N, C-alpha and C positions, 0 to 999 in steps of 0.2 A: 312725536315731538310735542313738547309743551309750547303752548301759544300765548302771546300777550297782545293786547290791543294798545296801540300808541294813542293815548289820549282819548278824548270823547268822540273825535271825528276821524281818527287816523286809521290806517290799515291794521289788520291782524297779522302779526309776525311771529317767527319762532322766538322762544324765550332767549335764545343766544343767537346773535347774528354773526356775520363774518366781515371783518374789516379787511379791505383788499389793498391798503396803501403799500404794505411791504412787498407787494407782488411785482414792483418795478424798481429795483435797485436802490431804494431809499435806505434800506438796512443791509445792504451788501448784495452780492451777486444773486441772480434769480434764474432758476430753470423754468422757462416759461411753459413748457409742457406740464411740469409738476404743478405749477400755479393754476393752470387751467383745470387739471385734474382735481385740484383741491376744491375750486369753486364747484365743480360738478358733484364731487363727493358730498360736499355740504348740502347741495340741493337734493340729491338722492336720499340724504338722511333726514330731510325735512327742515333743514336750517335755511330758510328761504330768504333771509333778510341780508342783503348785500350792500356794502357801503364803499363808495369811491368818491372822487372829486376831480374837477378839471385841473386843479393845482398839482395833483400827484403825478410827478414825472412829466409835467407839461402836456397832459392829455393822454399820455401813453397808457396810463392805468385804465382809463375808460376804454380805450381801444382793446386792451387785453381782456377786460371784463366782457366787452362785446363779443369777442371771439369765444369766450367760454359760454356765452348765452346762446350760441348757435345750436343747431341740431335738436331743436325742441326744448332747450333748457330755459328759454325765456318765460315760458308758461309756468314754470315752477318758482319764479323768483319775484321778490319784491325789491326793486332796484332804487337805491338812494344815491344821489350824487349832489355835489355842491358847487357853488360859484362864489366869486367875490374875494378869494384869497390870491392876490396878484403880486407881481414884482414891478418895481419902478424901472425905468430904462438903465439905471445904474446898479440894478440888482438888489435893492432893498425891499423888504416885505412891506406890503401896503394892502389896503382894502378898496374894493370898488363896488359900491351899491347903487350906481346910477341906473335909472330905469332902462336906458338904451343898452347898457352892458348886460343887464339881466336877460333881456330878449336875445341878444347875440349870443351870450354864453350858453343859454338853454338850447338854442338851435345847433351850436357846435357840439354840445354834449350828446344830444340826440343822435347826431351823425356819427360820432366816434363810438357810441354804444350800439349803434345799429338797431335802435328800438324806436317805436312810434310815440311812446309816452313814458315819462319819468314818474315812477310811483310816489317818491318823496323827494322834493327838491329843497335843499337847504341854502340859506345865505351862510357861506363858510366863516366869514368874519364881518362884524358890523362896521360899516363905513361911518365914522363920526362926522364926516362932511356932508352926508346926504341923510335927510330925515328918514327914519325907518318907515314912515307912512308911504313915502314915495317908493322905496324899494319893494315893500310888500305889496303895494298897489300894482307894480309891474308884475310881481310874481302871481298876484291874483288874476291878472289878465291871461297869463299862461294857463291857469286852471281853466278859465272860460274858454280858451282856444282849444282845450283838450290835449295840450302838450304835457301837462303835469296834473297828477291826481291830488297830491297833498303837499303842504308847505311845512317847512321847518326852519329853525335858526340854530346856529352854532356858536357857542361861547358868548351868548347874550345875557345881560343882567336882567333883573326883575323889571325895572322901569321900561326897558326896551321891550320885553315880552308883553307887558300890558298894552303898550301902544301898538305893537304888531298885531295882537289879537283882536284889537278893536277895528282893524281893517279886514282881516280875513282869519278864519279859525287856523290856529297853529297846531299841527299834529304832534310835533316833537321838538324838543330842544336836545341838541347834541353837545355834551360838554364832558371834559375829563372827569372821571370818577373811579376811585379804587380805594383800597385800604390805606394807601399812602397819600391820597389826594382827595380830601373830603370837604372841600370848601363849599361844595353844592348844598351840603346839609345845613349850612348856616343861613341860607337865604333862598337861593333860587329854586331848590327842589320843592320847598313849600309853596312858592308862587306857581310853579307847574302844576301842583296838585289843586291849588285853588282855581286855576284857569282851565283845568282839564287838558293839560298838555303832557304828553308821554315824555319820559327821560331816557335818552339813548346815551350810554355810558361808553365813551371811547378810552383807549388806553387802560382798560380794566385790569391789566396785568403789569401796570407801571412801566410800560415799554420794555418789558422782560425782566425787570428787577424782581417782581414777585414770583417769578418762576423758579428761582434758585439755580438757574443755569449759567448766569453771567458771573464769573468769579472775580474778575477785575476789568478795568477799562481796556487792558490789552486784549481782552477777548473780542472786542468789537473791531470789525474790519476797518481798513484805512478809509473807505468811503462811507461807513455807516454814520448816518446823520446824528445818532445819539452822541457821537464825539463832540458835537457842538452844544449839547444840553448840559447845563451846569450840574444837574444832579448826577451825572456820570463822569465828572471831572475828578482827577486825583484829589484825595482828601474827602471830598463830598461822597464819592462812591463808597469808600470804606465806612464812613459813618452810617450811610444809608443801608449798606449790606448788614451792618450790625443791628440796625433798627428793625429790619424785616426778619431777623433770625426766628423770632417766635412763630411766625407763619411756617417756616420750614420745619420747626420742631413739632408743631401740632400736626402738620401734614404726615410727617413720619409716624407719629403716634396713631393717626387715623388710617394709615395705610392707603393714602391717596397722594396725588402730586400737589405741590404748593399751588400750581396754576388752578387745579380743580377746587382747592379750598378757597382761593381768592375769588374766584367766580362764584362759588356757592354762597359766600358771604355777601357778595353784591346782589345776587338774585334775591336774597332774603331781605334786602332793604325795602322791598315793596313790589307788588304786581305790576306797577307802572314803570319799573326799571328794566331796560333791556341792554345788556352788555354786548359790545361788538369786538371781541378779541380778534386781533389780526394774526394771520399766519399765511405762509406760502407753501406749506407742507401738509400732506394728508395725515401724517403721524401726529403732528401738533393738533390738527383739527379734531382727530378722534379723541385725543386727550382732553381737549377743551369740552367737547360735547359730552364726555363722561361726567362732567361736573354736574349735569342735570340729575344724576343718580346719587350724588353725595348729599347726605342729610347733615345739617348743622343745627345744634340746639341753640336756643336763645342765649343761654349762658356761654356757650363756646363762642358765639358771634360777639358778645360783649367783651369777653376776655381778649379776643384778637383786637378789637377796636381799642381797648385800653392799652394793649401791649405795643401796638404800632400807632404811636401818637403822631398823627400827620403834621402836627405843628412843629415837630422836631426834625423834619426832613431837611437835609442840608442842600441848599441850592434851589433856585427858581426852576419852575417846570418847563420854561422856555428860555432861549437866549433873549437878551434885552430887546432886539428889534421886533421879535415875534410877540413878546410879552406885552409890548405897548399896544398891540392891536386888539387884545382881549377886551371885550365889552363888558367887564364885570366890575 
């Protein structure tokens, strides 16, 4: 397994991680046995970087991952989880970066995961009402207490990263990054490199759009959360499917899957970029890991980037309420 280090101070992880969010009914029905088998297959293959959050299915995702880590599998894993992406009493998305919440959330995550220490602990969404210095200060205390090994932020902008890093080393920034979502290249990726912060790319397959397996919005189940995402709405979906067609055509010519080609493109963006494609099935896991064997020339990578102009993607990447929480 190819390894990459997260920033100057962070852990060494597999070049491809495993996003676990979809393992608990967010993208449709889940076979828990298959999900656990997928986690263990990843670890057996050397893909040691596992990503979850307390917000995923209200903690049930962490509980599932905890069950997967039993029977000796914890020793093989670098476990990342997140806090601070919450809901108000009336169900609206919100952020909570209060120091007391940081401590409480960490203790609950440790219990759900059934582990003694979290390898990488992220603030999931930046709380505009709480100075980042206060939030990271509380996270730093968790490191001092031995409950957390490394700190990270998710969807934070450059100014926030600089302020956070002045309090405690930040090992990683987790932000959406893929062929059809490249805003990070315009600012925040350079800031990460300046500060020695690793870049963890979530939704590297465009929530499935870059796999070529979703033919229309009707392919999404009734409870699939992507139905709420503007990029998958009628009209937007068709425009976006046409936009990513060059990826499908190149993959066919290269005799690999579109997912493999999309991941290979992202891996080539730099040794500090670690994609975490999510899946709940071993077949998809094997397909994703095979991307590590696909070679992409600089010319091919540039042609893909030009063909899939991310500024032409139809629809915002989140619904309005969640979009307002992004600290960019």
